[in-house]
BALOBA-1460 file (C-alpha; in Angstrom, 3 decimals):
// residues 217
<rec num="1" residu="m" x="0.000" y="0.000" z="0.000"/>
<rec num="2" residu="n" x="1.494" y="3.295" z="-1.166"/>
<rec num="3" residu="l" x="0.570" y="6.941" z="-0.575"/>
<rec num="4" residu="g" x="1.971" y="10.131" z="-2.085"/>
<rec num="5" residu="r" x="2.316" y="13.707" z="-0.916"/>
<rec num="6" residu="a" x="2.178" y="16.760" z="-3.164"/>
<rec num="7" residu="k" x="5.707" y="17.470" z="-4.333"/>
<rec num="8" residu="a" x="7.100" y="20.245" z="-6.531"/>
<rec num="9" residu="v" x="8.929" y="18.826" z="-9.581"/>
<rec num="10" residu="p" x="10.218" y="20.279" z="-12.878"/>
<rec num="11" residu="y" x="8.703" y="17.638" z="-15.153"/>
<rec num="12" residu="t" x="4.957" y="17.812" z="-14.516"/>
<rec num="13" residu="d" x="2.525" y="19.536" z="-16.876"/>
<rec num="14" residu="n" x="0.374" y="20.497" z="-13.900"/>
<rec num="15" residu="p" x="0.205" y="24.331" z="-13.963"/>
<rec num="16" residu="e" x="0.775" y="24.343" z="-10.211"/>
<rec num="17" residu="g" x="4.031" y="22.426" z="-10.675"/>
<rec num="18" residu="v" x="3.256" y="19.699" z="-8.157"/>
<rec num="19" residu="t" x="2.486" y="15.977" z="-8.370"/>
<rec num="20" residu="g" x="1.552" y="13.157" z="-6.022"/>
<rec num="21" residu="i" x="3.021" y="10.404" z="-8.194"/>
<rec num="22" residu="d" x="5.914" y="9.665" z="-5.822"/>
<rec num="23" residu="k" x="4.094" y="7.054" z="-3.733"/>
<rec num="24" residu="q" x="5.802" y="5.572" z="-0.692"/>
<rec num="25" residu="p" x="4.880" y="2.345" z="1.133"/>
<rec num="26" residu="v" x="2.894" y="2.624" z="4.362"/>
<rec num="27" residu="d" x="1.663" y="-0.053" z="6.739"/>
<rec num="28" residu="g" x="-1.753" y="1.399" z="7.519"/>
<rec num="29" residu="p" x="-4.479" y="1.247" z="8.459"/>
<rec num="30" residu="v" x="-5.680" y="3.596" z="5.718"/>
<rec num="31" residu="r" x="-9.292" y="4.531" z="5.092"/>
<rec num="32" residu="v" x="-10.549" y="3.774" z="1.565"/>
<rec num="33" residu="s" x="-13.714" y="5.423" z="0.276"/>
<rec num="34" residu="a" x="-15.230" y="6.914" z="-2.871"/>
<rec num="35" residu="p" x="-13.654" y="10.373" z="-3.287"/>
<rec num="36" residu="g" x="-16.310" y="12.022" z="-5.433"/>
<rec num="37" residu="p" x="-16.651" y="12.801" z="-9.155"/>
<rec num="38" residu="k" x="-13.619" y="13.293" z="-11.356"/>
<rec num="39" residu="g" x="-12.525" y="16.896" z="-11.334"/>
<rec num="40" residu="v" x="-13.667" y="17.249" z="-7.727"/>
<rec num="41" residu="g" x="-12.593" y="14.115" z="-5.875"/>
<rec num="42" residu="g" x="-8.991" y="12.969" z="-5.592"/>
<rec num="43" residu="s" x="-7.679" y="9.660" z="-4.337"/>
<rec num="44" residu="g" x="-9.803" y="7.012" z="-2.683"/>
<rec num="45" residu="l" x="-7.108" y="6.526" z="-0.031"/>
<rec num="46" residu="a" x="-7.006" y="8.939" z="2.872"/>
<rec num="47" residu="g" x="-3.750" y="10.880" z="2.937"/>
<rec num="48" residu="d" x="-2.900" y="10.249" z="-0.722"/>
<rec num="49" residu="a" x="-2.391" y="13.352" z="-2.879"/>
<rec num="50" residu="v" x="-3.866" y="13.760" z="-6.352"/>
<rec num="51" residu="c" x="-2.760" y="17.083" z="-7.811"/>
<rec num="52" residu="k" x="-4.298" y="17.309" z="-11.302"/>
<rec num="53" residu="l" x="-7.947" y="16.505" z="-10.743"/>
<rec num="54" residu="e" x="-9.070" y="16.968" z="-14.349"/>
<rec num="55" residu="h" x="-7.078" y="13.872" z="-15.364"/>
<rec num="56" residu="h" x="-6.540" y="11.895" z="-12.169"/>
<rec num="57" residu="g" x="-8.595" y="10.677" z="-9.256"/>
<rec num="58" residu="g" x="-12.356" y="10.657" z="-8.849"/>
<rec num="59" residu="d" x="-14.769" y="7.818" z="-8.210"/>
<rec num="60" residu="d" x="-13.822" y="5.795" z="-11.308"/>
<rec num="61" residu="q" x="-10.063" y="6.165" z="-10.699"/>
<rec num="62" residu="a" x="-10.110" y="6.044" z="-6.915"/>
<rec num="63" residu="v" x="-7.402" y="3.399" z="-6.505"/>
<rec num="64" residu="y" x="-4.560" y="2.369" z="-8.818"/>
<rec num="65" residu="a" x="-3.144" y="-1.162" z="-8.621"/>
<rec num="66" residu="m" x="-0.020" y="-2.582" z="-10.240"/>
<rec num="67" residu="a" x="1.251" y="-6.161" z="-10.123"/>
<rec num="68" residu="r" x="4.610" y="-6.711" z="-8.462"/>
<rec num="69" residu="e" x="5.303" y="-9.207" z="-11.221"/>
<rec num="70" residu="d" x="4.986" y="-6.447" z="-13.844"/>
<rec num="71" residu="l" x="7.332" y="-4.211" z="-11.876"/>
<rec num="72" residu="e" x="9.855" y="-7.047" z="-11.771"/>
<rec num="73" residu="a" x="9.597" y="-7.514" z="-15.540"/>
<rec num="74" residu="w" x="10.383" y="-3.814" z="-15.944"/>
<rec num="75" residu="e" x="13.271" y="-4.145" z="-13.484"/>
<rec num="76" residu="r" x="14.868" y="-6.703" z="-15.780"/>
<rec num="77" residu="e" x="14.359" y="-4.522" z="-18.838"/>
<rec num="78" residu="l" x="15.481" y="-1.271" z="-17.236"/>
<rec num="79" residu="g" x="18.311" y="-2.807" z="-15.228"/>
<rec num="80" residu="r" x="17.339" y="-1.043" z="-12.020"/>
<rec num="81" residu="p" x="15.248" y="-1.771" z="-8.919"/>
<rec num="82" residu="l" x="11.677" y="-0.523" z="-8.701"/>
<rec num="83" residu="a" x="10.245" y="-0.156" z="-5.230"/>
<rec num="84" residu="h" x="6.584" y="-0.618" z="-4.337"/>
<rec num="85" residu="g" x="4.823" y="2.533" z="-5.519"/>
<rec num="86" residu="a" x="7.420" y="3.270" z="-8.212"/>
<rec num="87" residu="f" x="4.735" y="3.567" z="-10.896"/>
<rec num="88" residu="g" x="2.542" y="5.747" z="-8.692"/>
<rec num="89" residu="e" x="0.352" y="2.823" z="-7.718"/>
<rec num="90" residu="n" x="-1.606" y="2.717" z="-4.468"/>
<rec num="91" residu="l" x="-1.669" y="-1.082" z="-4.303"/>
<rec num="92" residu="t" x="1.274" y="-3.263" z="-5.304"/>
<rec num="93" residu="t" x="-0.173" y="-6.770" z="-5.588"/>
<rec num="94" residu="e" x="1.371" y="-10.235" z="-5.656"/>
<rec num="95" residu="g" x="-0.095" y="-13.281" z="-7.354"/>
<rec num="96" residu="l" x="-2.815" y="-11.299" z="-9.148"/>
<rec num="97" residu="d" x="-3.015" y="-10.719" z="-12.915"/>
<rec num="98" residu="v" x="-3.954" y="-7.053" z="-12.669"/>
<rec num="99" residu="s" x="-3.840" y="-6.175" z="-16.373"/>
<rec num="100" residu="g" x="-5.650" y="-9.424" z="-17.125"/>
<rec num="101" residu="a" x="-8.492" y="-8.521" z="-14.769"/>
<rec num="102" residu="r" x="-11.881" y="-8.048" z="-16.398"/>
<rec num="103" residu="i" x="-13.667" y="-4.726" z="-16.376"/>
<rec num="104" residu="g" x="-16.254" y="-4.978" z="-13.594"/>
<rec num="105" residu="e" x="-14.241" y="-7.577" z="-11.706"/>
<rec num="106" residu="r" x="-14.530" y="-7.049" z="-7.950"/>
<rec num="107" residu="w" x="-11.817" y="-7.533" z="-5.368"/>
<rec num="108" residu="r" x="-12.183" y="-7.783" z="-1.626"/>
<rec num="109" residu="v" x="-9.124" y="-6.236" z="-0.003"/>
<rec num="110" residu="g" x="-8.791" y="-7.126" z="3.656"/>
<rec num="111" residu="p" x="-11.954" y="-7.827" z="5.642"/>
<rec num="112" residu="a" x="-14.133" y="-4.935" z="4.470"/>
<rec num="113" residu="v" x="-13.100" y="-3.065" z="1.312"/>
<rec num="114" residu="v" x="-14.532" y="-4.060" z="-2.083"/>
<rec num="115" residu="l" x="-13.104" y="-2.487" z="-5.252"/>
<rec num="116" residu="e" x="-14.257" y="-2.749" z="-8.881"/>
<rec num="117" residu="v" x="-11.979" y="-2.669" z="-11.936"/>
<rec num="118" residu="t" x="-12.786" y="0.160" z="-14.371"/>
<rec num="119" residu="c" x="-9.891" y="0.668" z="-16.815"/>
<rec num="120" residu="g" x="-6.138" y="0.734" z="-17.362"/>
<rec num="121" residu="r" x="-3.771" y="3.586" z="-16.583"/>
<rec num="122" residu="i" x="-2.823" y="5.898" z="-19.469"/>
<rec num="123" residu="p" x="0.826" y="7.031" z="-19.192"/>
<rec num="124" residu="c" x="1.604" y="10.748" z="-19.188"/>
<rec num="125" residu="r" x="4.506" y="13.189" z="-19.212"/>
<rec num="126" residu="t" x="4.608" y="13.296" z="-15.405"/>
<rec num="127" residu="f" x="4.966" y="9.492" z="-15.266"/>
<rec num="128" residu="q" x="7.835" y="9.689" z="-17.757"/>
<rec num="129" residu="g" x="9.572" y="12.442" z="-15.815"/>
<rec num="130" residu="h" x="9.126" y="10.597" z="-12.545"/>
<rec num="131" residu="l" x="10.896" y="7.500" z="-13.884"/>
<rec num="132" residu="g" x="13.467" y="9.419" z="-15.890"/>
<rec num="133" residu="e" x="13.355" y="6.978" z="-18.798"/>
<rec num="134" residu="k" x="13.523" y="8.160" z="-22.411"/>
<rec num="135" residu="q" x="10.439" y="7.446" z="-24.549"/>
<rec num="136" residu="w" x="8.781" y="5.969" z="-21.463"/>
<rec num="137" residu="v" x="5.219" y="6.769" z="-22.545"/>
<rec num="138" residu="k" x="5.749" y="4.894" z="-25.821"/>
<rec num="139" residu="r" x="7.487" y="1.949" z="-24.158"/>
<rec num="140" residu="f" x="4.874" y="1.599" z="-21.437"/>
<rec num="141" residu="t" x="2.088" y="1.762" z="-24.010"/>
<rec num="142" residu="q" x="3.709" y="-0.867" z="-26.238"/>
<rec num="143" residu="r" x="4.057" y="-3.277" z="-23.300"/>
<rec num="144" residu="g" x="0.288" y="-3.143" z="-22.776"/>
<rec num="145" residu="a" x="0.307" y="-4.059" z="-19.089"/>
<rec num="146" residu="p" x="-0.928" y="-0.797" z="-17.563"/>
<rec num="147" residu="g" x="-2.236" y="-1.905" z="-14.203"/>
<rec num="148" residu="a" x="-5.820" y="-1.179" z="-13.183"/>
<rec num="149" residu="y" x="-7.862" y="1.686" z="-11.854"/>
<rec num="150" residu="l" x="-10.638" y="0.734" z="-9.465"/>
<rec num="151" residu="r" x="-13.728" y="2.334" z="-7.950"/>
<rec num="152" residu="v" x="-14.743" y="1.809" z="-4.322"/>
<rec num="153" residu="i" x="-17.868" y="-0.322" z="-3.907"/>
<rec num="154" residu="e" x="-17.619" y="-0.924" z="-0.159"/>
<rec num="155" residu="p" x="-15.452" y="1.434" z="1.931"/>
<rec num="156" residu="g" x="-13.326" y="0.529" z="4.912"/>
<rec num="157" residu="e" x="-9.742" y="0.269" z="6.100"/>
<rec num="158" residu="i" x="-6.867" y="-1.633" z="4.513"/>
<rec num="159" residu="r" x="-3.366" y="-2.468" z="5.659"/>
<rec num="160" residu="a" x="-0.171" y="-3.590" z="3.973"/>
<rec num="161" residu="g" x="-0.262" y="-7.367" z="3.546"/>
<rec num="162" residu="d" x="-4.051" y="-7.644" z="3.413"/>
<rec num="163" residu="p" x="-5.247" y="-10.480" z="1.166"/>
<rec num="164" residu="v" x="-6.923" y="-9.656" z="-2.152"/>
<rec num="165" residu="e" x="-9.749" y="-11.988" z="-3.148"/>
<rec num="166" residu="i" x="-11.634" y="-11.917" z="-6.454"/>
<rec num="167" residu="v" x="-15.266" y="-12.040" z="-5.357"/>
<rec num="168" residu="h" x="-16.909" y="-11.417" z="-8.738"/>
<rec num="169" residu="r" x="-15.717" y="-11.993" z="-12.300"/>
<rec num="170" residu="p" x="-18.005" y="-10.966" z="-15.182"/>
<rec num="171" residu="e" x="-18.821" y="-13.340" z="-18.021"/>
<rec num="172" residu="h" x="-17.501" y="-11.034" z="-20.772"/>
<rec num="173" residu="d" x="-13.873" y="-11.090" z="-21.977"/>
<rec num="174" residu="v" x="-13.074" y="-7.369" z="-21.753"/>
<rec num="175" residu="t" x="-9.852" y="-7.185" z="-19.777"/>
<rec num="176" residu="v" x="-7.901" y="-4.158" z="-18.627"/>
<rec num="177" residu="a" x="-5.259" y="-4.953" z="-21.253"/>
<rec num="178" residu="l" x="-7.902" y="-5.052" z="-24.014"/>
<rec num="179" residu="q" x="-9.441" y="-1.774" z="-22.852"/>
<rec num="180" residu="f" x="-6.000" y="-0.164" z="-22.795"/>
<rec num="181" residu="r" x="-5.180" y="-1.266" z="-26.338"/>
<rec num="182" residu="a" x="-8.574" y="-0.093" z="-27.571"/>
<rec num="183" residu="v" x="-8.149" y="3.456" z="-26.266"/>
<rec num="184" residu="t" x="-4.472" y="3.803" z="-27.205"/>
<rec num="185" residu="t" x="-3.117" y="1.843" z="-30.162"/>
<rec num="186" residu="e" x="-5.984" y="-0.244" z="-31.623"/>
<rec num="187" residu="r" x="-9.133" y="1.848" z="-31.915"/>
<rec num="188" residu="t" x="-10.846" y="-0.848" z="-33.977"/>
<rec num="189" residu="l" x="-11.182" y="-2.793" z="-30.713"/>
<rec num="190" residu="l" x="-13.400" y="-0.117" z="-29.150"/>
<rec num="191" residu="p" x="-16.749" y="-1.778" z="-29.980"/>
<rec num="192" residu="r" x="-15.666" y="-4.870" z="-28.034"/>
<rec num="193" residu="l" x="-15.572" y="-2.768" z="-24.885"/>
<rec num="194" residu="l" x="-19.340" y="-2.342" z="-24.975"/>
<rec num="195" residu="a" x="-19.734" y="-5.848" z="-23.561"/>
<rec num="196" residu="a" x="-18.476" y="-4.508" z="-20.220"/>
<rec num="197" residu="g" x="-21.379" y="-2.049" z="-20.016"/>
<rec num="198" residu="e" x="-21.643" y="0.502" z="-17.229"/>
<rec num="199" residu="a" x="-18.788" y="-1.095" z="-15.281"/>
<rec num="200" residu="l" x="-16.409" y="0.445" z="-17.811"/>
<rec num="201" residu="h" x="-14.864" y="3.831" z="-17.033"/>
<rec num="202" residu="p" x="-17.337" y="6.421" z="-18.410"/>
<rec num="203" residu="e" x="-14.749" y="8.000" z="-20.711"/>
<rec num="204" residu="s" x="-13.923" y="4.649" z="-22.321"/>
<rec num="205" residu="l" x="-17.608" y="3.799" z="-22.598"/>
<rec num="206" residu="r" x="-18.242" y="7.090" z="-24.401"/>
<rec num="207" residu="l" x="-15.370" y="6.441" z="-26.836"/>
<rec num="208" residu="a" x="-16.634" y="2.931" z="-27.547"/>
<rec num="209" residu="r" x="-20.185" y="4.127" z="-28.193"/>
<rec num="210" residu="e" x="-19.043" y="6.962" z="-30.455"/>
<rec num="211" residu="y" x="-16.798" y="4.666" z="-32.472"/>
<rec num="212" residu="a" x="-19.499" y="2.004" z="-32.825"/>
<rec num="213" residu="e" x="-22.058" y="4.578" z="-33.958"/>
<rec num="214" residu="k" x="-19.686" y="6.189" z="-36.448"/>
<rec num="215" residu="h" x="-18.491" y="2.943" z="-37.972"/>
<rec num="216" residu="g" x="-21.666" y="0.901" z="-37.615"/>
<rec num="217" residu="a" x="-19.884" y="-1.672" z="-35.484"/>
């Protein structure tokens, strides 16, 4: 479990010049709840800074999860260690295929909190500057394992080391990885996202509907 504080940096495109992407591990307990609509609400984790509300945070991006296994794959490619929270994730999981999770999939974290998968994380200039890797946005996008944003279905407290249990898995085949490809590099996949329905992040759902209407898909 990782939280970030607002920090002034030279690489963000936030007009205020600050970012909360530098997440650091904490033990907890930390309160998790729905933060409010995008543009108004920030992180779903108490004490976690979200500094550019028009693009980050809000109910449908309340929590960001990344698989430790994906971080380790990047460690091998980059030739450097990546600590928990290195990608700005709130939850660093083990033994869970985060990018392979289905949109609408629900996870119970600890005894009380239930989260629902909504979409993958789109890389940005701040992410690239934070890691200090050339062409990072392109490389991250090509890998296609973006980690997952989640909304809070049942609030509560979580702690580092809490188990994550998949308590609901939809019947459709729309995974986070598929959604990510559809909105970034393979727009022809957008109509397939419609199978996920209202569980999908509203922005992705709008794109999918517009594409399907325009192209008769």
